[in-house]
C-alpha positions as CSV (number, residue, x, y, z in Angstrom):
1,M,35.8,-13.8,30.6
2,R,32.1,-15.7,31.3
3,K,31.1,-14.2,27.6
4,L,34.5,-15.4,26.3
5,R,33.9,-19.1,27.9
6,L,30.2,-19.1,26.6
7,I,31.4,-18.2,23.0
8,S,34.2,-20.6,23.2
9,L,31.5,-23.6,24.1
10,F,29.4,-22.4,21.1
11,L,32.7,-22.9,19.2
12,L,33.0,-26.5,19.9
13,I,30.0,-27.3,17.8
14,P,31.1,-29.6,14.8
15,C,30.7,-27.8,11.6
16,S,29.2,-31.1,10.2
17,S,26.4,-31.1,12.3
18,L,25.0,-27.5,11.5
19,F,23.5,-29.3,8.2
20,A,21.6,-31.6,10.3
21,Q,17.8,-31.2,10.9
22,P,17.7,-30.2,14.8
23,D,15.4,-32.3,16.8
24,W,13.4,-29.9,19.4
25,S,10.4,-32.3,20.0
26,K,12.1,-33.8,23.2
27,I,13.0,-30.1,24.5
28,L,11.0,-29.3,27.9
29,V,8.6,-26.3,27.8
30,Q,6.3,-24.9,30.5
31,N,2.9,-24.5,29.2
32,P,0.4,-21.7,30.3
33,N,-1.1,-24.1,33.2
34,G,2.6,-24.8,34.5
35,R,2.8,-28.2,33.4
36,I,6.4,-29.2,32.2
37,E,6.0,-30.9,28.8
38,P,7.7,-31.9,25.8
39,A,7.8,-29.4,22.8
40,D,5.8,-31.7,20.7
41,T,3.1,-31.6,23.0
42,Y,3.4,-27.6,23.4
43,C,3.8,-26.9,19.6
44,R,0.9,-29.2,18.6
45,A,-1.5,-27.2,20.7
46,L,-0.2,-23.8,19.1
47,V,-0.3,-25.0,15.7
48,R,-3.8,-26.4,16.1
49,K,-4.9,-22.8,17.5
50,I,-3.1,-21.3,14.3
51,H,-3.5,-23.6,11.7
52,H,-6.7,-26.0,12.7
53,S,-4.1,-28.8,12.2
54,E,-0.9,-30.1,13.2
55,N,1.0,-29.8,10.5
56,V,1.8,-27.1,8.2
57,D,3.4,-27.5,4.5
58,N,4.4,-31.1,5.5
59,M,6.4,-29.7,8.6
60,D,5.6,-31.1,12.0
61,A,4.3,-28.7,14.5
62,T,7.7,-28.5,16.7
63,T,9.7,-27.9,13.3
64,F,7.2,-25.0,12.3
65,I,7.0,-23.3,15.4
66,V,11.0,-22.9,15.6
67,D,11.0,-21.8,11.9
68,M,8.3,-19.4,12.4
69,I,10.5,-17.9,15.3
70,S,13.7,-18.2,13.0
71,R,11.8,-16.9,9.8
72,P,9.0,-14.5,11.0
73,E,9.3,-12.4,7.4
74,Y,8.8,-15.4,5.4
75,W,5.8,-17.1,7.4
76,N,4.4,-13.7,7.5
77,D,3.4,-13.9,4.1
78,Q,2.2,-17.4,3.9
79,P,-1.4,-18.3,4.2
80,I,-1.3,-20.0,7.6
81,I,-4.0,-18.5,9.6
82,Y,-7.3,-20.3,9.7
83,Q,-10.5,-18.5,9.1
84,P,-13.4,-20.4,7.6
85,N,-15.9,-17.1,7.7
86,K,-17.0,-16.3,4.4
87,E,-18.0,-12.8,5.2
88,I,-14.1,-12.2,6.5
89,Q,-12.9,-14.0,3.4
90,D,-14.9,-11.4,1.3
91,R,-13.9,-8.6,3.5
92,F,-9.9,-9.2,2.9
93,H,-10.5,-10.7,-0.8
94,Y,-9.0,-14.0,-0.2
95,N,-10.0,-17.5,-1.4
96,G,-10.1,-20.5,0.9
97,K,-9.9,-21.0,4.6
98,Y,-6.4,-19.7,5.3
99,L,-5.1,-16.1,5.1
100,R,-1.6,-14.3,5.6
101,F,-0.5,-12.7,8.8
102,N,0.3,-9.4,6.2
103,D,-3.3,-9.4,4.9
104,L,-4.1,-7.8,8.4
105,F,-2.0,-4.9,7.9
106,D,-2.1,-2.0,5.6
107,I,1.0,-0.6,4.0
108,E,1.7,1.7,6.7
109,G,1.5,-1.2,9.1
110,N,-1.5,-0.2,10.8
111,Y,-3.8,-3.0,12.3
112,L,-7.2,-3.5,10.1
113,L,-9.1,-5.0,12.7
114,R,-8.4,-2.6,15.4
115,E,-11.3,-0.7,15.7
116,D,-13.8,-4.0,15.1
117,I,-12.0,-5.5,18.2
118,E,-12.4,-2.3,20.2
119,T,-16.2,-2.3,19.2
120,I,-16.6,-6.1,19.7
121,Y,-15.1,-5.6,23.5
122,K,-17.6,-2.9,24.0
123,T,-20.3,-5.3,23.2
124,P,-21.8,-7.6,26.0
125,S,-20.6,-11.2,25.1
126,H,-24.1,-12.3,25.0
127,Q,-25.2,-10.1,22.4
128,R,-22.0,-10.9,19.9
129,D,-23.1,-12.4,16.6
130,K,-21.0,-15.1,14.8
131,M,-19.0,-12.5,12.7
132,Q,-17.8,-10.7,15.9
133,K,-17.0,-14.3,17.6
134,D,-14.9,-15.1,14.3
135,L,-13.0,-11.9,14.5
136,L,-12.1,-12.3,18.1
137,K,-10.9,-15.9,17.2
138,L,-8.7,-14.3,14.3
139,D,-7.6,-11.5,16.3
140,E,-6.5,-14.3,18.9
141,R,-4.6,-16.4,16.2
142,L,-3.0,-13.4,15.2
143,N,-1.6,-12.4,18.7
144,V,-0.3,-15.8,19.0
145,I,1.7,-15.6,16.0
146,L,2.8,-12.3,17.0
147,T,4.0,-13.5,20.5
148,L,5.8,-16.1,19.2
149,E,7.6,-14.1,16.4
150,Q,8.8,-11.9,19.3
151,G,10.1,-15.0,21.1
152,K,7.7,-14.6,24.1
153,M,5.8,-17.7,23.8
154,L,8.4,-20.7,24.2
155,P,9.2,-21.1,27.9
156,L,12.3,-22.7,27.8
157,F,14.7,-21.4,30.6
158,P,13.9,-22.4,34.3
159,L,14.8,-19.7,36.7
160,P,17.5,-21.2,39.1
161,G,16.1,-21.4,42.7
162,D,12.8,-19.5,41.8
163,R,10.0,-20.3,44.3
164,M,7.2,-19.8,41.9
165,Q,9.0,-22.2,39.5
166,R,8.9,-19.8,36.6
167,W,10.2,-20.6,33.2
168,F,11.0,-17.8,30.8
169,S,10.8,-17.4,27.0
170,P,14.0,-16.1,24.9
171,G,12.1,-13.0,24.4
172,D,11.1,-12.3,28.0
173,D,12.7,-10.0,30.3
174,L,15.6,-12.0,31.6
175,S,17.0,-9.6,34.0
176,E,16.3,-11.9,36.9
177,F,18.8,-14.4,35.5
178,K,22.4,-13.9,37.0
179,G,26.1,-14.7,36.1
180,E,26.6,-17.1,33.6
181,D,23.0,-18.5,33.2
182,S,22.1,-14.8,32.2
183,L,24.6,-15.2,29.3
184,F,23.4,-18.4,28.3
185,V,19.4,-17.6,28.0
186,S,20.3,-14.4,26.4
187,Y,22.7,-15.8,23.5
188,I,21.6,-19.4,23.0
189,M,18.6,-18.5,21.0
190,P,20.2,-16.0,18.9
191,W,23.2,-18.1,18.1
192,Y,20.7,-21.1,17.2
193,I,18.9,-19.1,14.6
194,S,22.1,-17.8,12.9
195,E,23.7,-21.1,12.8
196,P,21.0,-24.1,13.8
197,S,22.5,-27.1,15.0
198,Q,21.7,-30.2,17.3
199,E,24.4,-29.5,19.7
200,I,22.5,-26.1,20.6
201,V,19.4,-28.0,21.1
202,D,21.3,-30.5,23.4
203,M,22.8,-27.4,25.4
204,I,19.3,-26.1,26.1
205,A,18.4,-29.6,27.3
206,I,21.4,-30.0,29.7
207,Y,20.6,-26.3,30.9
208,Q,17.0,-27.5,31.9
209,Q,18.0,-30.8,33.5
210,K,20.6,-28.8,35.6
211,Q,18.8,-25.7,36.4
212,A,15.1,-27.1,36.8
213,N,13.2,-25.4,39.4
214,C,10.5,-28.0,39.8
215,P,9.9,-31.8,39.1
216,I,10.5,-32.6,35.2
217,P,9.3,-35.5,33.4
218,T,11.7,-38.4,32.7
219,S,13.0,-39.4,29.4
220,N,10.7,-42.4,29.3
221,K,7.8,-40.1,29.9
222,V,9.0,-37.6,27.4
223,N,9.3,-40.6,24.6
224,L,6.0,-42.2,25.7
225,E,4.0,-38.9,25.5
226,Q,5.6,-38.4,22.0
227,F,4.3,-41.7,20.8
228,Y,1.0,-41.1,22.5
229,N,0.6,-37.7,20.5
230,R,1.9,-39.4,17.4
231,I,-0.4,-42.4,17.1
232,R,-3.6,-40.3,18.5
233,P,-5.2,-43.3,20.1
234,F,-8.6,-41.6,20.5
235,H,-8.9,-40.2,16.9
236,K,-8.4,-43.7,15.4
237,C,-10.6,-45.3,18.0
238,A,-13.4,-42.6,17.0
239,K,-13.3,-43.7,13.3
240,G,-12.9,-47.6,14.1
241,Y,-15.9,-47.3,16.4
242,L,-18.0,-45.2,13.8
243,C,-17.4,-47.6,11.0
244,F,-17.3,-50.9,12.7
245,G,-20.3,-50.1,15.0
246,L,-22.5,-49.0,11.9
247,L,-21.5,-52.1,10.0
248,L,-22.2,-54.4,12.9
249,L,-25.6,-52.3,13.0
250,M,-26.5,-53.1,9.6
251,L,-25.5,-56.8,9.8
252,M,-27.7,-56.9,12.7
253,F,-30.8,-55.7,11.0
254,S,-29.9,-57.9,8.1
255,Q,-30.1,-60.9,10.2
256,V,-33.3,-59.7,11.7
257,F,-35.2,-58.7,8.6
258,V,-33.5,-60.3,5.5
259,S,-31.6,-63.2,6.2
260,K,-30.2,-65.5,8.9
261,K,-27.6,-67.2,6.9
262,K,-24.3,-68.4,8.9
263,Y,-21.9,-66.3,6.8
264,L,-23.5,-63.1,8.2
265,T,-22.9,-64.6,11.8
266,K,-19.3,-65.2,11.2
267,V,-18.7,-61.6,9.6
268,S,-20.5,-60.1,12.5
269,Q,-18.1,-62.1,14.9
270,G,-15.3,-61.0,12.9
271,V,-16.5,-57.1,12.9
272,T,-16.9,-57.8,17.0
273,V,-13.3,-58.7,17.3
274,L,-12.2,-55.7,15.7
275,V,-14.3,-53.4,17.9
276,I,-12.7,-55.4,20.8
277,L,-9.3,-54.5,19.2
278,F,-10.2,-51.0,19.1
279,F,-11.5,-51.1,22.7
280,V,-7.9,-52.4,23.6
281,L,-6.2,-49.3,21.9
282,H,-8.7,-47.1,23.6
283,T,-7.8,-48.7,26.8
284,V,-4.0,-48.3,26.3
285,G,-4.5,-44.6,25.4
286,L,-6.2,-44.0,28.7
287,A,-3.5,-45.9,30.6
288,I,-0.7,-44.0,28.9
289,R,-2.4,-40.7,29.4
290,W,-2.8,-41.4,33.1
291,Y,1.1,-42.4,33.1
292,I,2.2,-39.2,31.3
293,G,-0.2,-37.0,33.4
294,G,0.4,-38.6,36.7
295,Q,-3.4,-38.5,37.5
296,A,-6.3,-40.2,36.7
297,P,-7.6,-39.1,32.9
298,W,-11.1,-37.9,33.8
299,S,-10.1,-34.6,35.3
300,N,-11.4,-32.1,32.8
301,G,-14.0,-32.1,29.8
302,Y,-12.1,-34.0,27.2
303,E,-10.9,-36.7,29.4
304,S,-14.6,-37.1,30.9
305,M,-16.1,-37.4,27.4
306,V,-13.1,-39.9,26.3
307,F,-13.7,-42.1,29.5
308,A,-17.6,-41.9,29.0
309,A,-16.9,-43.4,25.6
310,W,-14.7,-45.9,27.2
311,C,-17.4,-46.7,30.2
312,I,-20.2,-47.2,27.3
313,L,-18.4,-49.6,25.3
314,G,-16.9,-51.4,28.1
315,G,-20.7,-51.8,29.3
316,S,-21.6,-53.1,26.0
317,L,-19.2,-55.6,25.7
318,F,-20.0,-56.7,29.2
319,F,-23.4,-57.9,27.8
320,M,-21.8,-59.3,24.3
321,K,-22.6,-62.8,25.1
322,R,-26.3,-61.9,25.5
323,S,-26.8,-59.8,22.1
324,L,-24.1,-58.3,19.5
325,M,-26.8,-55.7,18.9
326,T,-25.7,-54.2,22.3
327,V,-22.0,-54.3,21.0
328,S,-23.3,-52.3,17.6
329,L,-24.9,-49.8,19.4
330,G,-22.2,-49.1,22.2
331,A,-19.6,-48.7,19.6
332,F,-21.2,-46.5,17.4
333,F,-22.3,-44.1,20.4
334,S,-18.9,-44.3,21.6
335,G,-17.5,-43.2,18.3
336,V,-19.9,-40.3,18.2
337,I,-18.8,-39.1,21.8
338,L,-15.3,-39.5,20.8
339,M,-15.6,-37.7,17.6
340,V,-17.4,-34.8,19.4
341,S,-14.6,-34.8,22.3
342,G,-11.6,-34.4,19.0
343,M,-13.7,-31.3,17.9
344,N,-11.3,-28.0,17.7
345,W,-13.4,-26.3,20.6
346,M,-12.3,-29.0,23.1
347,N,-8.9,-29.0,24.6
348,P,-7.1,-32.1,24.6
349,A,-4.3,-30.8,26.6
350,I,-3.4,-32.6,29.9
351,T,-3.7,-30.1,32.6
352,P,-2.9,-30.0,36.2
353,L,-5.6,-30.7,38.8
354,V,-7.5,-27.6,40.2
355,P,-7.5,-27.7,44.1
356,V,-11.0,-28.7,44.3
357,L,-10.1,-32.0,42.7
358,Q,-6.9,-32.7,44.3
359,S,-8.5,-35.5,46.5
360,P,-8.0,-39.3,46.5
361,W,-12.0,-39.4,45.9
362,L,-11.5,-38.1,42.2
363,M,-10.6,-41.3,41.0
364,I,-13.1,-43.2,42.8
365,H,-16.2,-40.7,42.6
366,V,-15.9,-39.7,38.9
367,S,-15.2,-43.3,37.8
368,V,-18.2,-44.6,39.3
369,I,-20.7,-41.9,37.9
370,M,-19.1,-42.3,34.6
371,C,-19.7,-45.9,34.6
372,G,-23.3,-45.3,35.8
373,Y,-23.7,-42.9,32.9
374,G,-22.4,-45.7,30.4
375,F,-24.9,-48.1,31.5
376,L,-27.5,-45.6,31.5
377,A,-26.9,-44.7,28.0
378,M,-26.8,-48.6,27.0
379,G,-30.1,-48.8,28.5
380,F,-31.5,-45.9,26.8
381,L,-30.1,-47.2,23.4
382,L,-31.4,-50.6,23.6
383,G,-34.7,-49.4,24.9
384,T,-35.1,-47.0,22.0
385,M,-34.0,-49.7,19.3
386,G,-36.2,-52.2,21.1
387,M,-39.2,-49.8,20.3
388,I,-38.0,-49.3,16.7
389,L,-37.7,-52.7,15.9
390,M,-41.3,-53.8,17.8
């Protein structure tokens, strides 16, 4: 009877909605660190791992991940796995920086990198060359795709009453779910794959709200996190700081060595205003990250670099009236730091605090130190520039 009730619930889905593109971006997912976040955030991290960017064939990250789970045969034959190593490209006879999942298996289905990976794991990490490290990265990307296609890397379903607050993926062992919950989590994804619709996605959202075994973000936080992901404030600030910081520096040199015409001063002031606007965007980005993360945004390596850039430019703007040279150097150096923080080896994910940082002193101690680093960096830059000019 329970199975019949579940099926009858599915049959209530209006047929007209089956042709609409379902929106998975607001569905909640539990990431490996235990944080509950929108699928938009979770899928962006997975796609960056696989594809080195957040979009694949003009598809957003969430749509791509769900489509990969729905159509693994199609995506296994598409060049989506990022691999820039030239030696690996020559070995598998493909051009460009992307290869197909199927390229790594022979006709009989044997994994072509198995012996290499076994050899690499027997080699001490400090003795591995670049080729071996890139093969490990390729193997990791392959395993991510394989696990996704098996339905084991999309934790959508909270286990009711679970003390460990675990969420399960559709492909996991779901035997711990009981009664109607067991029927729901077992049948909902196969049903979606056969007949995708927004109503099925909404059913999953309702189940999560009802059975959540831990605090979950409000709809306002989910919407704000999607907005944060979409505008990528620190990426925009990096470009703005580098561009206008370098331009302002060139204008300063022109005023010192070439001409002191008034129009150069006005242009410099206009560029300074643009730098200040990007600093405001930087500040707003930190505030949003603080709100959606629930903690001060300087608790890991990525956040520390973003905050250090903010401190450096903030320190330079503090002395803006004395010298625009300070602003130009601060903006340029902050742009460099943000550009480094945006590199692929840095993890921009919002992570829960490790136990050693779960203290009120985190906000005070780290912020004061990072501000000190900012003023120290500005002193170093100004002293170096002063010696160059002299």
